[in-house]
C-alpha positions, 0 to 999 in steps of 0.5 A, a space after each residue: 370292141 376287141 378290134 378297137 382295143 387292138 387298134 388303140 394298143 397298136 397306135 399307142 405303141 407306135 406313138 410311144 416308139 416314135 416318142 422314144 426314138 425322137 427324144 420324147 418330142 412329137 414335133 415335126 421340123 421340116 428340113 430347110 435348104 437355107 438357114 433362117 435369117 436376113 439376106 441381101 436380094 435383088 428385087 424387081 418391084 412393080 405396082 399394078 395401079 401405077 404401072 411403075 417398076 424398078 429394080 432394087 437391092 434390098 434385104 429380105 428375111 427368110 424363115 423356113 425357106 420362105 421370104 416372110 419380110 421385105 425391108 426397104 432402105 427407108 426403114 419401112 417393110 412389108 411382112 407376112 401376117 397370118 391374120 391378114 389372109 390374102 394380103 401377102 401371097 407367095 414367098 416360097 423359095 425355089 432353089 438353083 443348085 450346081 452339079 454337086 448339089 450346092 445352092 447357087 441361087 434362089 428365087 421367089 415372087 411375093 404379091 402384096 395387096 394394099 388396102 386401096 386394091 393395088 397389087 405390088 409384085 416383088 420378084 426376088 433373087 437371092 
């Protein structure tokens, strides 16, 4: 019993100290490489069902170093939806940096599964 009380005290003191250090917030915000927002991207598109492929310049929405939405020129888009498991996969950006550590480019691949089973692949370069 003494050990449990001791552990609870240590845990409470640690959380309290972290809380005071972090301004009272216990939220974790991971560091990101680029700002969230809309970026122009070169997108290599391919469709597994039709074997069609094409390169486009589109805009993409980035949130937390992940492409979460691809906007098409006609007003359409596809986007990540956490409630549609397996429909939108990928999007985590990999960064290319120069010798001084500045980001000079980013790439990712998004795979989108349509209801008919087709898989659309988007290879994205920012």
